[in-house]
N, C-alpha and C positions, 0 to 999 in steps of 0.2 A: 567328507568335507574336512579340509585341514583345520586343526585347532587354532592356527594362526591367521585364519581368514577374518579380517576386521568386520565383514558383513555378517558373520555368524551372530544370530540373535542373542545367544547366551553370552558370547564374548562382549557384544555391544552393551548388554545390561551391566556386566561387571565393570567395563570401562566407565560407563555413566555413573555408576555408584561410587567408584573410586574418585572420579573427577569432581562430582558434586560435593563429596565430603572434603576433598582437598581445598576446593575453592571457597567453600562456605565455612571452613574451620575458624577463621578469625572472628566471625560473628555468630552468636547463638542462633540456631535455626528457630524460626517462628512458624506459625500456622501456614503462612503463605509459602515459605520455603518448603515445608513438608508437602504441601499440596502440589507445588511445582515438581518436586522430586517424584511424587507418585505418578503424575501425569506423564512425565518424561519416561519413567520406567514402563508404564502401561503402553505408551505409543511408540516406544523406542526412538525418542527424539534425541539425536546426538548432542546438540547444543542449544542453549536458550539464554536470552538476556532479557531482564525485566526492569522496568522503571515505573514507579507509581508517584503521581503528583496530586496534591490536594491543598486547597487554600493558597494557591499561587506558588507552592514550593514542591520540589522533588523530595518526598519523604522516605522513599525506599528504592534501592536498586539491588539487583542480584545478577550474578553470572554463574551459569551452571553447565557442566558437561564439556563437550569438545567442539571447537569450531572447525577442526580439521582432523578427521579420523585417520587419514593416511600418515600423518606425522604426530599424532597424539598431542595436538595443540589445544590447550584449555581456552574456554571462553573467559575473557576478562572484561573489565570496564572499558578497555580500549578497543575491543572487537567491534568491527563494523559488519553489518549484515546487508546483503542485497534485499531491497524492500519491494521489488517488482512493481505491482500496480498501486502500491501505497503512494507512488510518485504522483498519481492523479490528484491527490489532495493538495499538493503544492501547485499543480496546474490550476486547480480550482481557485486557490488564493490569488494566483497571478491574474486570472481573469477578473476577479472581484477588485483587485487593485487597479486594473485598467478601467474598470467601471467607475471607481471612485475618482479617477482622473478625467472622467467624462469622455473617454475614447470609445466606449461601447456600452451596450446593455446586454443582459443575458437573453433578451428576447429579440435582439438584432438577428436578421436573416443572413445567411452566408453571403449572398450576393451584395450585401452592403459593404463587405470587406474584401471579398475574393471574387475576381472576375472569371477566371479560367477554371470553371467547374461544370460538371454535367448539368443539364437543365433540371433534372429531377432533384438535384441537391440545392438549388438556388434559394428556395424558400424555407429550408430547414433553419431552425433557430440554434443559437449557441447553447441554450438550455437543453434542447433535444440532443445535440451532439454530445453534451457532457453527462447527460443522465441516461444514455443508452436507449433512447426512445425514438431515434431518428429513422430506423429502417434501412440504414446504409448497408451495402454488402460488406462481407468480411474480408480482411486481408491476411488473417492468421488462421492456420489450421491447428491440429493437435500439437502439444508440446511447444507452443509459441513459434511454430515454423511458418514462414511466409508461404503464401499459396503458390508461388513460382520458385520454389527452392530457395536458394541463397541470393536471389536477384531482386533487390528492392525496387528497381525501376520497372522491371517486367511485372512484378506483383502490383505496383501502383497502377500501371496501365491496365492490368486485368480488372482491377477494382473500378476504374473509371468507365470501363466498357460493360460492367456487370449491371443487371437490373436491381432495383430496390428489393429488399426482402419483404417489406410491408409498408402500409401507409403510416407516415409519421404520427407519433403520439397515440398509437392504438395498442402498443404492447411494449414490454421491456425485453431487450435482447442485447447482451453484453457485446460490445463492439469497439475496436480500437481506431477505426477509421475516423470517427468523430474527433478524436484527440489529435490525429494528424492534422485535420483542418484547423482545430483550435491552435495548434502550434504555429501554423502558417499565419493565423490572425495575430497571435502574440508577436511573432517576428515582425510583421508589417507595422503594427501599431506602436510597438516599443522602439522600433528602429534598431533592434539587435536580436541575435539568436535567443530563443526562449530559455535556453540553458543559462545564458548570461543574465537575462532578466530575473529569473528565479534566484540565481545565486546572489545578485546584487540587491534585490528587493526583499529577500527573505532570509537566506542562509547567513550572509555576512552581517546584517544588522543584529541578528540573534546570537552571533558567535558560534554558529554551527560549523566549526572548523573541520571536524571529522567528516561531516556530510559534504561540505564544500570541496574539500581536498579529494574526496573519492570520485566526485563528478557524476556523470550520467551514463557511463559506459558499461555498467553491470560487470560482466566478466571479460570484457574486451581488453581492458588494460590491467596492469598490475596495481592492485590497491593494497597497501600495507594493512595488516591485521584484518583482512577481509575473510569472513567465514565462507567456507565452501558450502554448496547446497547439495542435498542428497534426496533421493526418492527410492521407494521400494519397487523393484521390478516385478514382473509377473511371477518370477520364481521365488519371491519373498525375500530376496537379497537386496541390500542397499547398493545403490549405484550413484555415481557422481553425476550431477546435472551440469551441463555446459550449454548455456543459452546466450546468444548475443542479440541485441535489439538494434535494428537499423536506426540511424540518427533521427529519421522522421517519426519514429515510434516513441521517442524518449520523453514526450509529454505524458505518455501512458505507462511507461515502465523504464527502469534503467538506473534509478538512484540506489546508492548504498548509504546506510545511516547507522545510528547508534541509539539505543533505547533512551538514554538520558537526554540526548539532544532532541529526540522526538518528543519527549515529555515536556521539555522546555518550549518547543514549538507549539504544543497544545496550550501551555500556560500563556504564551504570548498572544495566541488567538483569543483566548478568553479574557485577557486583560487589555485588549484593544491596541496592542502594539503593532499589529499588521493590518487590521481592518477595523472599520467602525462597526458598531453593533448591527445597524441596518444591513450592512453587507454580509455580516456573519449569519444573520437570520435568513437572508436570501440564499446563501450558499448551503445552509443546512436545512432548507425546506425541501421535502420530497416533491418531485415533479408529478403533477396530476395528469393522468391520461385523459383521453377524449371522453371516457365514460365517468370521469370524476374520481376514479380509484387511483391508488398508487401501486407500484410494483417494483420488485427487486429480486435478489437472488433466491430468497427463501422466506419462511415464515418469520425468521428473526430479522435479517437484513431485508426488510420488506419494502424499502423505498430507496430512491437514489436522488441526490441533489446535484450540486455543481462540483463534481469530483469526489464526493463523499457518499458513503452508504448511510442510510437512515434506518434506525431501529425504532420504529413507531409503536409504542406500547404504553399502557397506563403506568406500570411499575418499572422504574429504572429506564426511562426513555434515554436514547443515546444516539451518537453519531460515531461512525467508524471509518477508518481507512485501512484496508487490508491488501495484502499482496502475495501472490504465488501460493495461496493456500498454506502459507508458512508463517506469516507475520501479521500482527494487527495492532492498531492503536484505537482505543475506545475512549470517548469522552462522554461522561455522564454529567451534562450541564447542571441539572438540578441539585446534584450533590457536589459540584465543583471537584470532581474526581476524574483523573485520567489514568489509564493503565495501558502500558505498552509492553507487548510480548513479541520478541523477535526470535524465530527459530531457524535452523538450517535444514529442516525436513519439509519438503514439498508434500502436502497432504496432512500436515500436523493440525491444521485448522484451529489455531488458538482462539478464533472467534467463538468456538464452541465451549471453551472453558474459562474465558476471561470473566464472565458473569460470576463464576464460582469464586474467583479471586475477589471480585467486588463484594460478594456476600460476606467474605471474611473481614473485609475492611469496613463494611457498612452493616453492622448487625441491626436486626430489626429494632425499630424504635428510635433510630437516629435519623 
C-alpha cells in the first residue's frame, strides 16, 4: 500500500492528530476536547463538529479534524455537515406547527388528507407514519438505494403495489414511505412545497442561514463548506460516500446543517419559539404499540415520537435526532442541556458516546 494513500489507517490517525492540534490551538483543550480527540482517534473519524447548549445559550463549540480528506480541508465553525435522517426532526416540528394552526392532528388518518392511496394505507395515522409503526412497505434498500434503481417513479409505483409488512401499531420498523406521505400532506395543507414551509417556518425565523442556504439536496448540489461523507469498506479502507435523495424523500433525509445552528434550533424548541409546550410534549412522546409497550432502534433509543427518537430511562432521559449513523443531536430536557455532534463518518454512531460528553458536563450531584 502506498504511504500516500489517504485511507491508510496510520496516515489518517496522523492527519487527525495534526488537524485537531491545529484547530484547537487558540483555545486550551478541556476534558470534552480530550474525550472527543480520543474517540476520533479510536474510531478513525475524519472530521467532527461539536456544539453544547445549556441554560438557553451555546456554551461550547468545537471543530476537529478534516471535513475533506482528498484536499486536507479542516473542519471549522463554518463547515456544514449532511445530517441525513436528522431532517425528520424538522418534519416533526412542521407537522406540529400545522397542528397548532388547526389543520391536522397527529391521529388524523391518511384518507382525511390524501385521496389517491392504496386501501390498506387509508386508515394509517400520521403518528404511525412518523413513528415507524405503520407497517408500510419499504422504498429503500441498502445504502439508501431506491428499490427500482435510480428511478423514483418506478420505485413509488412498486411500493404502491406492494403488500403491507405487518398490521399497523404492532411493531417498530424503520421506514421512509411514511415520511413521503407526510410530505404530501404538508404540501397540501400548507399550500407550498414542504421544503419551503420548513425553511420559512423554522430556518429563517431562527436565523439558520447556513442550513437554509444549503437546502435539502444533500450531495446533489454544490454546497459551500460542506463536509464530504466517508465510510469504511469491506477491505477496511475509507471510501467516499455519494448518495442522492429523490425530492419526495427529503422530509426524511437531505438537509445539511451546522452544529451551532442545530444547538440554537434545540434552544428555540425548549424556549417556545417554534412550538407551544403541549405540542412539544406530543412530539416527544414515544408512540405506544398495541400491547402498550414502546419500541425503537435499540435499548438506548427505545422509543420513537413525531420525527424524534426517544431515550426513555430513569437517569438522563432524553430525546434525539440522528442521521446517517454519523451525526446526532441529543436534548436532555431535565438538565436543560443539548449536545450536537456532527461527523463525516457513516458508522461513527455518536449517539453511543454523547452520554459520555454529558457526564463530563453534568458531574454527579448537579
